[in-house]
C-alpha positions, 0 to 999 in steps of 0.5 A: 550147722553152727558147729561146723561153722565154728570149725570152718572159721577156726580151721580158716583163722589157723590158716591165716595165723600160720601165713603171718608167721614167717621163718627161713623154713617158710621161705625156703619152701616157696622154692620147692612148694610150686603149689603155693605159687598162686597164693597172694602174701598180703600186707607185702611188697618186694624192694631192691637196693642195687648199684644202679646210676641214680643220674641215669647214666650207665655208671652202674657199679663200674666206679662204685660210686652208687654201690653203697648206701652211705660210708662209715666214718671208717670207710666201710660201706653200708650197702643194704639197710631196711627198717621193720620186718621183712626177708632178703630173698636174692642177692646178685653181683657179676663182681664178687670180692673177698671182702667180709660182709657184716649182718646187723639184725633187730637194731643190735649194735654188733653183727650177728653174722659175718661172711665173705661176699664171695662165699655167699655163692661159693658153696663152701659156706653152709647154709649158702650152697647149690643150687640155691646159690651159685654162679653162671653166665658172668653172674653170682646169684643167692637166693637163701632167705635172710629173714629179719624181725626188726630191721637189717643192715649189711656193712662191707668192711671193703673200702670199694663195692662194684654192680650188686642187687639186694631184693628183699620183702618187706612186711606189715607189723601184723607178721611175726618174722624169726630173724636169720640163724645159720644154724639151721634146725633139721626141718630147715636142712631137710627143706633145703635137701628138697629143693636140691633134689627137685632143681636137680631132677631131669625128667620132671613130671606133674607129680614133682609138682602137685601132690593131689589127684590128677586127671589126664587128657590126651590129644593126638591130631593133625592140626592145618593151617587155618584150624583150631585144635581144642586140647581141654574144655572143662565146665567146672572149677579146678586147676590146671597142673601140667601142659605137656606137647610133642614134639618140640620141633612142631614149632621151630622155624621163622614163622610162628604160626601156632598159637596157644589160647587159654580162657578162664571162666568165659572171660572176654579176653584169653588169659593166655594168647602167644605164638606157642614157641614164645610161651615155651621160651623158644628163642628165635625159632629154636627151642632153648629154655629149659626152666624149673617149670616152663620150657623144652626138653628132650623133645618135649615142651612143658609147663607145671605152672599151677593154673586155678579157675573157678567155673570153666578152662579151656586149651586151644591151639590156633594154627594161623594161614600163612600171608604169603603164597607159602604153603604151610605143612600140618603138624602132628600134635601129642598133647597132655593136660593134667588137672585136678578138681581142686577149685581155686581159693577165690580169696587167697589165690589169684589166676594165671595170666600172661601178656605177650608183647612184640615190640618193633623198634620202639620210639626213642625214650620209651622203654620195653613194657613187660606188664602194666596191670591192674588188680591184687596179684604178683609177677612170677616170670619174664621171658625175653628175646631181645633183637638189635636192629642196628648190627654191632655190638649188643648195647641195647642191653645195657638197658636197666629194668624197673618196677612200680608196684601200687604207683611206687617204683621199688626195684630198679636194676643195673643192666638186662643181663643183670636183671636175668642173673648173669653179668658181661655180655660179649665175654668168653664163658660169661653171658655168650651163649644160651644156658638154662638154670631152674630160675633164670638163664640166657636163651641165646647170644649171637654177636653176628646177628646182634641178638640175645635173651633171657628168663627170669622165674619168681618164686620166694621173690614174686612181686606183689601188688594190692592195685597195680604194677608197671614192669619195664626194661630199657633198650640201651644204656641212655634214653632208650635210644637203641633200635630193638626188635623185642618180644616178651612174655610176662607171667603173672597171677590176678584177681581180675581178668586181662583188660588188653591183650596183643593179638599175635599176627604174622607180621608180629610173629615173624623173626627178623634177620639182619642183612649186616653181620659182624663177627668179633675176635673176643668170641671167634672160634678159630684155629690157626697154622704156623707160628701165630701170636694172638693178643687181646686189646682193647679195640680188637686183637692183634695177630703176629705171624711168622711168613705163611701163618694161617688163622682160619675163623669159623662162619658157623653163626653166619646164615648161608648166602652171599656176601660182601666181606669188610673189616675194621681193622688198624693200618700200622708200621708193622702190618703184614700183607694178607689174603682171604681164602676158603679151604685151599681156594683163595677168594681175594687179591692181596691186601696190605695193612702197612701204614706209615703211622697207625690209623684205624681203617673202617669197613676195609673192603676185602672180598666177596664171600659165599657161606654155605655147605662146605664153605663155613669157614675163611682163612687169613693167609699171612705174607710177612716181611721183617717186622711187617707182620701184623694185623689188628682186627677189630671185626669182620663185617657181612653185608648180604648183596640181596638183602632179605625182605622182612 
């Protein structure tokens, strides 16, 4: 018996020692070895250096005033500096340049590695290669780990830097960290290939993430309003390694009435309690998210987050009855729960929890809360649906994220789409539509509906805390003043149960639709006939036409209904006459936008318009005379004749 105890102690000591050795390979493994996700990273915290405006205003990189730690005498910029032991695990920017970055490691006086800033993301310089480095949605991201044993400094040889974030983990002295070497070993190259194979694999399944023996519980049942369906009820320790529910369309629509409830070890509060569609990353009633571990793909909702527990696990679907006199139909549920008998290591692993939070027009000055929790653990994911309550541009997405762990502000971001690895909303081919990447993406973007959303998973950069975490995001560039409707899901592991939950209700889960909608030229989908010249400007776009020129604008994003149509335009000396048509039917009188001097005209009434089947476009017909051939259009405004009640 003594011999057995000594062997167990030696094995545990060896495992602990291995955990304290940080290498490029060990950090890369976090990007594919999902079984590590519940495990704590002891004696460490995530920090971030970013270009955020420290005065609280919105100059988070535009001028470059806050985009460096300090200037060197020769004008070069120190953009990052950290003492001690650590690893840079994420670099992001929407404004890469070709200036060279010099990396100084371990208090050396000369740089050990140099690379163009843009080549951290271009895929041209090994080992900074896809898919862990790249760009989409207007943002450029790099998840190549850069460990350092005794401090790291990054200097840009350029004289100007704009937006950036450099996130890193700081370790205590008991860790042994091997400093970054760009000449990867064969093992490191193979690990990089394993990441690529996993991230690029379509039709992922449980075996891609969990190597142990797996059991499956199948459920095929009809779920009716007012009923609860149990998908799993175990009374022994183990871990959930997969959850799949078909079909994806069972929870589409505006009324999110089916909830997912997961309870560990008979805890008083459920670990997961949220509308099923929000858990799987739907956006405003439609499937949207296809991340590495969570989302919807090919008509299947999937979750492969490992969820260890001690004594019992219960997974339920609850179908809330409608609060209105509307008959809800039953849903055919086809579900698979994958689990193993591998118990939770209580000293090394946390349990999986979520915090669903619905924030309808929060008080001015109050940010939206992703998570506030006590205990030991780490934060691993955010899903956010963001609906503006004021029609127009999505300026609420100017808000910065901020994170306090153990009572210390360690991370402060530069903007909401930046938080999700994107950049530049409302610009074509940037943050302008939904797109899914393995660790981040946009759930939606609609200027007419003033809505967007995003998600982000944390693997090697999970946010560790020993006592507490407070993680939030602002709504608006100043003072949290923009009226919004935010719905978020925070995903995390912890050593203690949740103390409070927000219980989904019909009122909280219902999707908001605005009564006033706006479309802007920069994201219009249009075609034209005749001699038409289009020139984008700071305020709208100028259309110059020959006589009888036409511009047809898609109304695909405008919900069906009857509207009054207005426009914000510029009346000007060269203004044309125009009329509004739907295909071959004129629906407005002739309207002149000519004026002796240029004057902004807000909410100029054009006509009444119906949007529906076969009426999902409008056409502007020009009637020109000499130099009177222009229309400077800032936006079109649709106001519902009969507002929809919330």
